[in-house]
KEKE-912556 format. One record per residue (C-alpha): residue number from 1; residue in three letters; y negated, x negated, z. Coordinates in steps of 0.25 Angstrom, whole numbers, plus 2048, in hexadecimal, padded with zeros to 3 digits. Each point is the difference from the previous one (the first is absolute). Layout:
% KEKE-912556
<NUM; ala; <Y; X; Z>>
...
END
This chain:
% KEKE-912556
<1; unk; <7D5; 8A1; 7AC>>
<2; unk; <7F6; 806; 809>>
<3; unk; <809; 807; 80A>>
<4; unk; <7F8; 7FB; 80C>>
<5; unk; <7F3; 805; 7FC>>
<6; unk; <805; 80E; 7FD>>
<7; unk; <809; 80B; 807>>
<8; unk; <80A; 7FF; 7F5>>
<9; unk; <80E; 801; 806>>
<10; unk; <808; 7F3; 7FF>>
<11; unk; <80E; 7FF; 7FB>>
<12; unk; <807; 7F9; 80C>>
<13; unk; <80C; 7FD; 7F8>>
<14; unk; <7F9; 7F6; 7F8>>
<15; unk; <807; 7F3; 803>>
<16; unk; <805; 804; 80D>>
<17; unk; <80E; 806; 7FC>>
<18; unk; <803; 7F5; 7F6>>
<19; unk; <80A; 7FA; 809>>
<20; unk; <808; 80D; 801>>
<21; unk; <808; 7FD; 7F3>>
<22; unk; <805; 7F3; 807>>
<23; unk; <806; 808; 80B>>
<24; unk; <806; 80B; 7F7>>
<25; unk; <807; 7F5; 7F8>>
<26; unk; <808; 7FB; 80D>>
<27; unk; <80F; 805; 800>>
<28; unk; <804; 809; 80B>>
<29; unk; <807; 7FA; 80C>>
<30; unk; <80F; 7FE; 7FE>>
<31; unk; <80B; 805; 809>>
<32; unk; <804; 7F8; 80C>>
<33; unk; <80E; 800; 7FC>>
<34; unk; <7FD; 7F4; 7F6>>
<35; unk; <7FD; 7F7; 80C>>
<36; unk; <80F; 800; 802>>
<37; unk; <804; 803; 7F2>>
<38; unk; <7FF; 7F7; 7F3>>
<39; unk; <7FE; 805; 7F2>>
<40; unk; <809; 7FB; 7F6>>
<41; unk; <7F8; 800; 7F3>>
<42; unk; <806; 804; 7F2>>
<43; unk; <7FB; 804; 7F3>>
<44; unk; <803; 80E; 801>>
<45; unk; <7F8; 807; 80B>>
<46; unk; <80A; 80B; 801>>
<47; unk; <80B; 7F6; 805>>
<48; unk; <7F7; 7F9; 80A>>
<49; unk; <809; 7FC; 80D>>
<50; unk; <7FC; 7FD; 80E>>
<51; unk; <808; 7F6; 809>>
<52; unk; <800; 801; 80F>>
<53; unk; <7FB; 7F4; 807>>
<54; unk; <80A; 801; 80B>>
<55; unk; <80E; 804; 7FA>>
<56; unk; <7FD; 7FD; 7F2>>
<57; unk; <804; 80E; 7FB>>
<58; unk; <7FA; 804; 7F2>>
<59; unk; <7FA; 80E; 7FE>>
<60; unk; <7F9; 807; 7F5>>
<61; unk; <7F1; 7FE; 800>>
<62; unk; <7FB; 80A; 7F5>>
<63; unk; <7F3; 806; 802>>
<64; unk; <806; 80D; 7FF>>
<65; unk; <80A; 7FD; 80B>>
<66; unk; <7F5; 7FE; 80B>>
<67; unk; <802; 7F7; 80C>>
<68; unk; <807; 80A; 80A>>
<69; unk; <80E; 7FB; 7FD>>
<70; unk; <7FB; 7F2; 803>>
<71; unk; <7FA; 804; 80D>>
<72; unk; <80D; 807; 804>>
<73; unk; <808; 7F4; 7FD>>
<74; unk; <7F6; 7F7; 808>>
<75; unk; <801; 809; 80C>>
<76; unk; <810; 7FF; 800>>
<77; unk; <801; 7F2; 7FB>>
<78; unk; <80A; 7F8; 809>>
<79; unk; <7FB; 7F2; 7FC>>
<80; unk; <7F2; 804; 804>>
<81; unk; <802; 7FE; 80F>>
<82; unk; <803; 7F1; 7FE>>
<83; unk; <7F1; 7FD; 7FD>>
<84; unk; <7FC; 7F2; 7FD>>
<85; unk; <7F7; 7F9; 80A>>
<86; unk; <7F7; 7FB; 7F5>>
<87; unk; <7FC; 80F; 7FD>>
<88; unk; <7F9; 800; 80E>>
<89; unk; <7F3; 7FA; 804>>
<90; unk; <7F9; 7FE; 80D>>
<91; unk; <7F4; 809; 802>>
<92; unk; <7F3; 7F8; 802>>
<93; unk; <7FB; 80A; 80A>>
<94; unk; <808; 800; 80D>>
<95; unk; <805; 80D; 806>>
<96; unk; <7FA; 807; 80C>>
<97; unk; <80A; 7F8; 809>>
<98; unk; <7FA; 7F3; 7FA>>
<99; unk; <80D; 7FC; 7F9>>
<100; unk; <800; 7FE; 7F1>>
<101; unk; <808; 80A; 7F9>>
<102; unk; <809; 800; 7F3>>
<103; unk; <7FE; 809; 7F5>>
<104; unk; <807; 802; 7F3>>
<105; unk; <7F9; 7F8; 7F5>>
<106; unk; <7FB; 809; 7F4>>
<107; unk; <7F8; 7FA; 7F4>>
<108; unk; <7F5; 809; 7FC>>
<109; unk; <7FB; 7FD; 7F2>>
<110; unk; <7F3; 808; 801>>
<111; unk; <7FC; 7F9; 80D>>
<112; unk; <803; 7F2; 7FA>>
<113; unk; <7F8; 803; 7F4>>
<114; unk; <7F5; 805; 809>>
<115; unk; <800; 7F3; 808>>
<116; unk; <7FF; 7F8; 7F3>>
<117; unk; <7F4; 808; 7FB>>
<118; unk; <7FA; 7FE; 80E>>
<119; unk; <803; 7F1; 7FE>>
<120; unk; <7F9; 7FF; 7F3>>
<121; unk; <7F4; 809; 803>>
<122; unk; <7FD; 7FA; 80E>>
<123; unk; <803; 7F2; 7FC>>
<124; unk; <7F7; 801; 7F3>>
<125; unk; <80C; 7FB; 7F8>>
<126; unk; <802; 802; 7F1>>
<127; unk; <809; 80B; 7FC>>
<128; unk; <808; 7F5; 7F8>>
<129; unk; <804; 7FB; 80D>>
<130; unk; <80C; 809; 801>>
<131; unk; <805; 7FB; 7F2>>
<132; unk; <800; 7F2; 804>>
<133; unk; <80E; 7F9; 802>>
<134; unk; <7FD; 7FB; 80E>>
<135; unk; <7FC; 80E; 805>>
<136; unk; <80C; 807; 7FA>>
<137; unk; <809; 7F5; 806>>
<138; unk; <7FA; 802; 80E>>
<139; unk; <802; 80F; 7FE>>
<140; unk; <80F; 7FE; 7FC>>
<141; unk; <802; 7F8; 80C>>
<142; unk; <7F9; 809; 80A>>
<143; unk; <806; 80D; 7FA>>
<144; unk; <80B; 7FF; 7F6>>
<145; unk; <7FF; 80F; 7FE>>
<146; unk; <7F2; 7FF; 7FB>>
<147; unk; <7FE; 802; 7F0>>
<148; unk; <7F6; 7F8; 7F9>>
<149; unk; <7F4; 808; 7FB>>
<150; unk; <7F5; 7FD; 7F6>>
<151; unk; <7F1; 7FE; 803>>
<152; unk; <7FE; 80D; 7F8>>
<153; unk; <809; 807; 80A>>
<154; unk; <7F9; 7FA; 80C>>
<155; unk; <7F2; 804; 7FA>>
<156; unk; <806; 80F; 800>>
<157; unk; <805; 7FE; 80E>>
<158; unk; <7F2; 7FB; 805>>
<159; unk; <7F9; 80C; 7FA>>
<160; unk; <80B; 80A; 806>>
<161; unk; <7FE; 7FA; 80E>>
<162; unk; <7F1; 800; 7FE>>
<163; unk; <800; 80F; 7FD>>
<164; unk; <808; 802; 80C>>
<165; unk; <7F7; 7F8; 809>>
<166; unk; <7F4; 806; 7FA>>
<167; unk; <805; 80E; 804>>
<168; unk; <801; 7FB; 80F>>
<169; unk; <7F2; 7FA; 7FF>>
<170; unk; <7FA; 80D; 7FA>>
<171; unk; <807; 808; 80C>>
<172; unk; <7FA; 7F7; 80A>>
<173; unk; <7F2; 802; 7FA>>
<174; unk; <802; 80F; 800>>
<175; unk; <804; 7FF; 80F>>
<176; unk; <7F5; 7F7; 804>>
<177; unk; <7F8; 808; 80B>>
<178; unk; <7F2; 7FB; 7FD>>
<179; unk; <7F9; 7FC; 7F3>>
<180; unk; <803; 7F5; 7F7>>
<181; unk; <7F7; 7F4; 7FD>>
<182; unk; <800; 7F8; 7F3>>
<183; unk; <7FD; 7F2; 7FB>>
<184; unk; <7FF; 7FD; 7F1>>
<185; unk; <7FE; 7F3; 7F8>>
<186; unk; <802; 7FA; 7F2>>
<187; unk; <807; 7F4; 7FC>>
<188; unk; <801; 7F9; 7F2>>
<189; unk; <80D; 7F9; 7FD>>
<190; unk; <7FE; 7F3; 7F9>>
<191; unk; <80E; 801; 7F9>>
<192; unk; <7FE; 80D; 7FA>>
<193; unk; <7F1; 802; 800>>
<194; unk; <802; 80E; 806>>
<195; unk; <7F7; 806; 80A>>
<196; unk; <808; 806; 80C>>
<197; unk; <7FC; 80A; 80A>>
<198; unk; <806; 800; 80E>>
<199; unk; <7FE; 80C; 809>>
<200; unk; <805; 800; 80F>>
<201; unk; <801; 80B; 80A>>
<202; unk; <7FE; 7FE; 80F>>
<203; unk; <803; 80A; 80B>>
<204; unk; <804; 801; 80E>>
<205; unk; <80D; 807; 802>>
<206; unk; <805; 80A; 80A>>
<207; unk; <804; 7F4; 809>>
<208; unk; <7F2; 7FA; 7FF>>
<209; unk; <805; 7F5; 7F8>>
<210; unk; <7F7; 7FB; 7F4>>
<211; unk; <807; 801; 7F3>>
<212; unk; <7FD; 7FA; 7F2>>
<213; unk; <806; 803; 7F3>>
<214; unk; <7FC; 7FC; 7F2>>
<215; unk; <801; 80D; 7F8>>
<216; unk; <7FB; 7FA; 7F2>>
<217; unk; <800; 7F3; 7F9>>
<218; unk; <7FE; 803; 7F1>>
<219; unk; <7FA; 7F9; 7F4>>
<220; unk; <7F3; 807; 7FC>>
<221; unk; <7FC; 804; 7F2>>
<222; unk; <7F2; 7FC; 7FB>>
<223; unk; <7F5; 803; 803>>
<224; unk; <800; 7FA; 80E>>
<225; unk; <7F4; 808; 805>>
<226; unk; <7FE; 809; 80C>>
<227; unk; <803; 80D; 7F9>>
<228; unk; <80E; 7FB; 7FC>>
<229; unk; <802; 7FA; 80D>>
<230; unk; <7FD; 80E; 807>>
<231; unk; <809; 807; 7F6>>
<232; unk; <80C; 7F6; 804>>
<233; unk; <7FD; 802; 80F>>
<234; unk; <800; 810; 7FF>>
<235; unk; <80D; 800; 7F8>>
<236; unk; <807; 7F7; 80A>>
<237; unk; <7FB; 809; 80C>>
<238; unk; <804; 80D; 7F9>>
<239; unk; <80E; 7FA; 7FD>>
<240; unk; <802; 7FC; 80E>>
<241; unk; <7FB; 80D; 805>>
<242; unk; <7F5; 7FA; 809>>
<243; unk; <7F4; 804; 7F8>>
<244; unk; <7FB; 809; 80B>>
<245; unk; <804; 7F6; 80C>>
<246; unk; <7F6; 7F4; 7FC>>
<247; unk; <7F6; 7FC; 80B>>
<248; unk; <7FB; 7F3; 7FA>>
<249; unk; <801; 7F5; 7F5>>
<250; unk; <7FD; 7F1; 803>>
<251; unk; <7FB; 7F9; 7F4>>
<252; unk; <7FA; 7F3; 7FC>>
<253; unk; <7F1; 7FE; 7FB>>
<254; unk; <804; 801; 7F1>>
<255; unk; <7F6; 808; 7F9>>
<256; unk; <80A; 80A; 7F9>>
<257; unk; <804; 804; 80E>>
<258; unk; <7F3; 807; 802>>
<259; unk; <802; 809; 7F4>>
<260; unk; <80F; 802; 804>>
<261; unk; <7FC; 805; 80E>>
<262; unk; <7F5; 809; 7FA>>
<263; unk; <80A; 807; 7F7>>
<264; unk; <80B; 801; 80C>>
<265; unk; <7F5; 806; 809>>
<266; unk; <7FD; 80B; 7F5>>
<267; unk; <80F; 803; 7FF>>
<268; unk; <803; 801; 80E>>
<269; unk; <7F3; 808; 803>>
<270; unk; <805; 80B; 7F6>>
<271; unk; <80D; 800; 807>>
<272; unk; <7FA; 800; 80E>>
<273; unk; <809; 7F4; 803>>
<274; unk; <7F5; 7F6; 805>>
<275; unk; <7FA; 7FF; 80E>>
<276; unk; <7F1; 800; 803>>
<277; unk; <7FD; 801; 7F1>>
<278; unk; <805; 7F3; 7FE>>
<279; unk; <7F7; 7F8; 80A>>
<280; unk; <80C; 7F8; 805>>
<281; unk; <808; 800; 7F3>>
<282; unk; <7FD; 7F2; 7FB>>
<283; unk; <802; 7F4; 809>>
<284; unk; <7FC; 7F2; 7FB>>
<285; unk; <80A; 7F5; 801>>
<286; unk; <7FC; 7F8; 80C>>
<287; unk; <809; 7F4; 7FB>>
<288; unk; <7F9; 800; 7F3>>
<289; unk; <7F2; 800; 806>>
<290; unk; <804; 7F5; 80A>>
<291; unk; <806; 7F8; 7F4>>
<292; unk; <7F3; 801; 7F9>>
<293; unk; <7F9; 7FB; 80C>>
<294; unk; <809; 7F5; 803>>
<295; unk; <800; 7FB; 7F2>>
<296; unk; <7F1; 800; 7FF>>
<297; unk; <800; 7F8; 80D>>
<298; unk; <80A; 7F6; 7FB>>
<299; unk; <7F9; 7FE; 7F3>>
<300; unk; <7F4; 7FA; 809>>
<301; unk; <80A; 7F7; 806>>
<302; unk; <808; 7FD; 7F4>>
<303; unk; <7FE; 7F1; 800>>
<304; unk; <804; 7FE; 80E>>
<305; unk; <80C; 809; 7FF>>
<306; unk; <804; 7F8; 7F3>>
<307; unk; <7FF; 7F3; 808>>
<308; unk; <809; 805; 80B>>
<309; unk; <80A; 806; 7F7>>
<310; unk; <801; 7F3; 7F8>>
<311; unk; <801; 7F8; 80D>>
<312; unk; <80B; 808; 806>>
<313; unk; <807; 800; 7F2>>
<314; unk; <7FF; 7F0; 801>>
<315; unk; <806; 7FF; 80E>>
<316; unk; <80B; 80A; 7FD>>
<317; unk; <804; 7F9; 7F3>>
<318; unk; <806; 7F4; 806>>
<319; unk; <80A; 801; 80B>>
<320; unk; <7FC; 7F2; 805>>
<321; unk; <7F2; 804; 800>>
<322; unk; <803; 80D; 807>>
<323; unk; <808; 7FA; 80B>>
<324; unk; <7F5; 7F5; 802>>
<325; unk; <7F5; 80B; 801>>
<326; unk; <808; 808; 80B>>
<327; unk; <803; 7F4; 807>>
<328; unk; <7F1; 7FD; 801>>
<329; unk; <7FE; 80E; 805>>
<330; unk; <80A; 7FF; 80A>>
<331; unk; <7FE; 7F2; 806>>
<332; unk; <7F1; 7FE; 7FE>>
<333; unk; <7FB; 80F; 802>>
<334; unk; <80C; 806; 808>>
<335; unk; <800; 80C; 7F7>>
<336; unk; <80C; 80A; 7FF>>
<337; unk; <806; 7FB; 7F3>>
<338; unk; <809; 80C; 7FF>>
<339; unk; <7F4; 808; 7FA>>
<340; unk; <800; 7FB; 7F2>>
<341; unk; <7F6; 800; 7F4>>
<342; unk; <7FF; 80C; 7F8>>
<343; unk; <7FF; 7FF; 7F1>>
<344; unk; <7F8; 80C; 7FA>>
<345; unk; <802; 808; 7F4>>
<346; unk; <7F3; 801; 7F8>>
<347; unk; <801; 80E; 7FD>>
<348; unk; <803; 805; 80E>>
<349; unk; <7F4; 7FE; 809>>
<350; unk; <808; 803; 80D>>
<351; unk; <809; 7F3; 7FD>>
<352; unk; <7F2; 7F9; 7FE>>
<353; unk; <7FC; 804; 80E>>
<354; unk; <80E; 7FB; 806>>
<355; unk; <7FD; 7F3; 7F9>>
<356; unk; <7F2; 7FF; 806>>
<357; unk; <806; 804; 80D>>
<358; unk; <80A; 7F5; 800>>
<359; unk; <7F6; 7F6; 7FB>>
<360; unk; <7F6; 803; 80C>>
<361; unk; <80C; 7FD; 809>>
<362; unk; <802; 7F2; 7FA>>
<363; unk; <7F1; 7FE; 7FE>>
<364; unk; <7FF; 7F3; 808>>
<365; unk; <80C; 7FB; 7FA>>
<366; unk; <7FB; 803; 7F2>>
<367; unk; <7F3; 7F8; 803>>
<368; unk; <808; 7F4; 805>>
<369; unk; <80A; 801; 7F5>>
<370; unk; <7F5; 801; 7F5>>
<371; unk; <7FA; 7F3; 806>>
<372; unk; <80E; 7F9; 801>>
<373; unk; <805; 805; 7F2>>
<374; unk; <7F3; 7F9; 7FA>>
<375; unk; <803; 7F3; 807>>
<376; unk; <80F; 801; 7FB>>
<377; unk; <7FC; 803; 7F2>>
<378; unk; <7F6; 7F4; 800>>
<379; unk; <80B; 7F7; 807>>
<380; unk; <80A; 803; 7F6>>
<381; unk; <7F6; 7FD; 7F5>>
<382; unk; <7FD; 7F3; 806>>
<383; unk; <80F; 7FD; 803>>
<384; unk; <804; 802; 7F1>>
<385; unk; <7F5; 7F6; 7FC>>
<386; unk; <806; 7F6; 80A>>
<387; unk; <80E; 803; 7FB>>
<388; unk; <7FC; 7FD; 7F1>>
<389; unk; <7F9; 7F4; 805>>
<390; unk; <80C; 7FB; 807>>
<391; unk; <809; 803; 7F4>>
<392; unk; <7F7; 7F9; 7F7>>
<393; unk; <800; 7F3; 809>>
<394; unk; <80F; 801; 801>>
<395; unk; <802; 801; 7F1>>
<396; unk; <7F6; 7F4; 7FE>>
<397; unk; <807; 7F8; 80A>>
<398; unk; <80E; 803; 7FA>>
<399; unk; <7FB; 7FC; 7F2>>
<400; unk; <7FA; 7F3; 806>>
<401; unk; <80D; 7FD; 806>>
<402; unk; <808; 803; 7F3>>
<403; unk; <7F7; 7F6; 7F9>>
<404; unk; <800; 7F6; 80A>>
<405; unk; <810; 800; 801>>
<406; unk; <800; 7FF; 7F1>>
<407; unk; <7F7; 7F4; 800>>
<408; unk; <808; 7FA; 80B>>
<409; unk; <80D; 800; 7F7>>
<410; unk; <7F8; 7FA; 7F5>>
<411; unk; <7F9; 7F6; 807>>
<412; unk; <80A; 7FB; 80A>>
<413; unk; <801; 801; 80F>>
<414; unk; <7F6; 7F5; 802>>
<415; unk; <7F5; 808; 7FB>>
<416; unk; <802; 80B; 80B>>
<417; unk; <7F4; 7FC; 809>>
<418; unk; <7F6; 800; 7F4>>
<419; unk; <805; 80E; 7FC>>
<420; unk; <800; 805; 80E>>
<421; unk; <7F1; 7FD; 801>>
<422; unk; <7FD; 80D; 7F9>>
<423; unk; <805; 807; 80D>>
<424; unk; <7F7; 7F8; 809>>
<425; unk; <80A; 7F4; 802>>
<426; unk; <80B; 80A; 805>>
<427; unk; <80B; 807; 7F8>>
<428; unk; <808; 80B; 806>>
<429; unk; <80E; 802; 7FA>>
<430; unk; <801; 80E; 806>>
<431; unk; <7F4; 805; 7F8>>
<432; unk; <809; 808; 7F6>>
<433; unk; <807; 806; 80C>>
<434; unk; <7F3; 804; 806>>
<435; unk; <7FC; 806; 7F3>>
<436; unk; <80D; 808; 7FF>>
<437; unk; <7FE; 806; 80E>>
<438; unk; <7F1; 803; 7FD>>
<439; unk; <804; 807; 7F3>>
<440; unk; <80B; 808; 807>>
<441; unk; <7F7; 805; 80B>>
<442; unk; <7F7; 806; 7F5>>
<443; unk; <80B; 807; 7FA>>
<444; unk; <804; 807; 80E>>
<445; unk; <7FD; 80F; 800>>
<446; unk; <7F7; 7FE; 80D>>
<447; unk; <7F5; 7F6; 800>>
<448; unk; <7FD; 7F7; 80B>>
<449; unk; <7F4; 809; 804>>
<450; unk; <809; 80C; 800>>
<451; unk; <80A; 7F9; 809>>
<452; unk; <7F5; 7FC; 809>>
<453; unk; <7FA; 80E; 801>>
<454; unk; <80E; 805; 804>>
<455; unk; <801; 7F7; 80C>>
<456; unk; <7FE; 805; 80E>>
<457; unk; <7F1; 7FF; 804>>
<458; unk; <7FC; 7F6; 80A>>
<459; unk; <7FA; 803; 80D>>
<460; unk; <7F1; 7FF; 7FE>>
<461; unk; <7FD; 7FD; 80E>>
<462; unk; <809; 7F4; 801>>
<463; unk; <7FB; 7F2; 7FE>>
<464; unk; <803; 7FD; 7F2>>
<465; unk; <7FB; 7F4; 7F8>>
<466; unk; <7FF; 806; 7F3>>
<467; unk; <7FF; 7F3; 7F8>>
<468; unk; <80C; 7FA; 808>>
<469; unk; <808; 80D; 7FD>>
<470; unk; <7FD; 7FE; 7F1>>
<471; unk; <803; 7F2; 801>>
<472; unk; <80E; 803; 805>>
<473; unk; <802; 80B; 7F6>>
<474; unk; <7FC; 7F8; 7F4>>
<475; unk; <80F; 7FC; 7FE>>
<476; unk; <804; 80F; 7FF>>
<477; unk; <7F3; 805; 7F9>>
<478; unk; <7FD; 7F4; 7F7>>
<479; unk; <7F7; 808; 7F7>>
<480; unk; <7FA; 80A; 80A>>
<481; unk; <7FD; 7F5; 809>>
<482; unk; <7F7; 7FA; 7F6>>
<483; unk; <7F8; 80D; 7FF>>
<484; unk; <800; 801; 80F>>
<485; unk; <7FA; 7F2; 801>>
<486; unk; <7F5; 803; 7F7>>
<487; unk; <7FD; 80E; 806>>
<488; unk; <7FF; 7FB; 80E>>
<489; unk; <7F6; 7F6; 7FC>>
<490; unk; <7F6; 80B; 7FC>>
<491; unk; <7F5; 801; 80B>>
<492; unk; <7FC; 80E; 804>>
<493; unk; <7F2; 7FD; 804>>
<494; unk; <7F5; 7F6; 7FC>>
<495; unk; <7FF; 7FA; 80E>>
<496; unk; <805; 7F3; 7FB>>
<497; unk; <7F4; 7FE; 7F7>>
<498; unk; <7F6; 807; 80A>>
<499; unk; <805; 7F6; 80B>>
<500; unk; <7FC; 7F5; 7F7>>
<501; unk; <7F2; 805; 7FF>>
<502; unk; <800; 800; 80F>>
<503; unk; <804; 7F1; 800>>
<504; unk; <7F6; 7FD; 7F5>>
<505; unk; <7F5; 803; 809>>
<506; unk; <803; 7F4; 808>>
<507; unk; <801; 7F8; 7F4>>
<508; unk; <7F3; 804; 7F9>>
<509; unk; <7F6; 7FF; 80C>>
<510; unk; <7F1; 7FE; 800>>
<511; unk; <802; 7F2; 802>>
<512; unk; <80B; 7FF; 7F5>>
<513; unk; <7FA; 809; 7F5>>
<514; unk; <7FE; 7F5; 7F6>>
<515; unk; <80F; 7FE; 7FE>>
<516; unk; <805; 801; 7F2>>
<517; unk; <809; 80B; 7FC>>
<518; unk; <80C; 7F7; 7FD>>
<519; unk; <7FE; 7FA; 80E>>
<520; unk; <800; 80E; 807>>
<521; unk; <80C; 804; 7F8>>
<522; unk; <807; 7F3; 804>>
<523; unk; <7FD; 802; 80F>>
<524; unk; <804; 80F; 800>>
<525; unk; <80D; 7FE; 7F9>>
<526; unk; <804; 7F3; 807>>
<527; unk; <7FE; 806; 80D>>
<528; unk; <808; 80C; 7FC>>
<529; unk; <80B; 7F7; 7FB>>
<530; unk; <801; 7F8; 80C>>
<531; unk; <801; 80C; 809>>
<532; unk; <80B; 805; 7F7>>
<533; unk; <807; 7F3; 804>>
<534; unk; <7FE; 803; 80F>>
<535; unk; <7F4; 7F8; 802>>
<536; unk; <7F6; 805; 80A>>
<537; unk; <7F3; 7FB; 806>>
<538; unk; <806; 7FD; 80D>>
<539; unk; <808; 7F5; 7FA>>
<540; unk; <7F6; 7FB; 7F6>>
<541; unk; <7F9; 7F3; 801>>
<542; unk; <7F1; 7FE; 804>>
<543; unk; <7F6; 800; 7F6>>
<544; unk; <7F9; 7F2; 7FC>>
<545; unk; <7F1; 802; 803>>
<546; unk; <7FD; 7F4; 7F7>>
<547; unk; <805; 808; 7F3>>
<548; unk; <7F5; 806; 7F8>>
<549; unk; <801; 80E; 7FB>>
<550; unk; <7FA; 7FD; 7F3>>
<551; unk; <80A; 7F5; 7FE>>
<552; unk; <80B; 80A; 800>>
<553; unk; <7F9; 807; 7F5>>
<554; unk; <802; 7F4; 7F7>>
<555; unk; <80F; 803; 7FE>>
<556; unk; <801; 803; 7F1>>
<557; unk; <80F; 800; 7FF>>
<558; unk; <801; 80F; 804>>
<559; unk; <800; 808; 7F3>>
<560; unk; <804; 80E; 804>>
END
């Protein structure tokens, strides 16, 4: 097909009127008398009967008899005045006086089926939904007069309502006071592997309201080149009768679009249906251009974006971790925590922007959190080692207790003191119970470290003796206190060693430069040890002047 590149007339009926058959198959509207009459089915159509819903009188219902006699009966039926209140319904819209009114209830089959079609189409539901038992049960409860329909029937209904609505849209396009602008794009379905084209019309109506309607969404036939695209678009415009009302078309930067635009311009020039010789006909998609720019920029910062994405995913993955993070942001940084983290979708850069925006808001908290999480990770690693060590010691202790108890039975009670020497001369009969408690604590869902971290924070400005705190907490946190004791012993600087060098300058002087290394070590260490016991120079004894420095150097018992 090369319709777009020539002036060959286009058959506007191709594919456009394929929905008309669905409309023609629909039955004509039945008489209103059947709202108050019930057909009595029988095998012989010439003997069909109708029963009045009010007085229960039976009449002939042959097609040749018509419905005039039934209407005359309804107009004179004496039972009709005693209407059942269940046949009435409250109007949803109040009257002009503001008081809800009551109207006679009438079940409209066509309106109900159109509502079902709208439900399926707008909700993107499968046509099989109307055949599900749950749907049919719902309809039976909501409207007992509704008769079940098959999915094939509903497909025909959708085609009928589409054709009806299409005529309305075509009328709106014809009445548009100005020109019409188009957008077009292609899409490949991963499920059917078909290439689809979507054409959308945009215009401003007589009330100066911007309108938008999809006027084509169809699968394309190979080849998917610019020439075939132009043929498809020209056919669509001809079918809708707007081929001489087009102002512009907005497209992305795909290479085949340039060929398509060239073909369209030639066609419209021949029909004199283009402004300024097509100078304003093609509009490049700004969103597509912006998308290319942003993706190129994000590519340069891909490592940083990935780290932020993984960090946010890590925080949001755990409810406890997420709560702890926002608590830090609220209490330590005084941020408004109602503004939450945004997780991005990798294929949507606008969501990546929102993710980065929320990350910048919590930048200081993230820096602090990254520092804290590193510490917590290492702390848990250390704590696991201490738990293993504690369990190992408890198991060893329990095994030794079992062997000792067996030996006590075999050897007699008089050997108790000898066997208890293995425990340093002391035997605790509650060791088994302690071991049981220790084992039970390790089976708890939350470890001692987790329980400790969940406790309210202590005021940092208060006078806290950390060692005294852990000394008192060792009963509750028996395993964690062992770790705390060792961690609190770690010095954060080398001041202790450097101060020893300052003191050693008084030990190694020009007058005492001949001291041996073991003597220097003895002097420095001994002085340090005495100070640790509370000794100071003020309470020290005076030096004996008769002692010779070299004599001190004769001490040979110091080996290290």
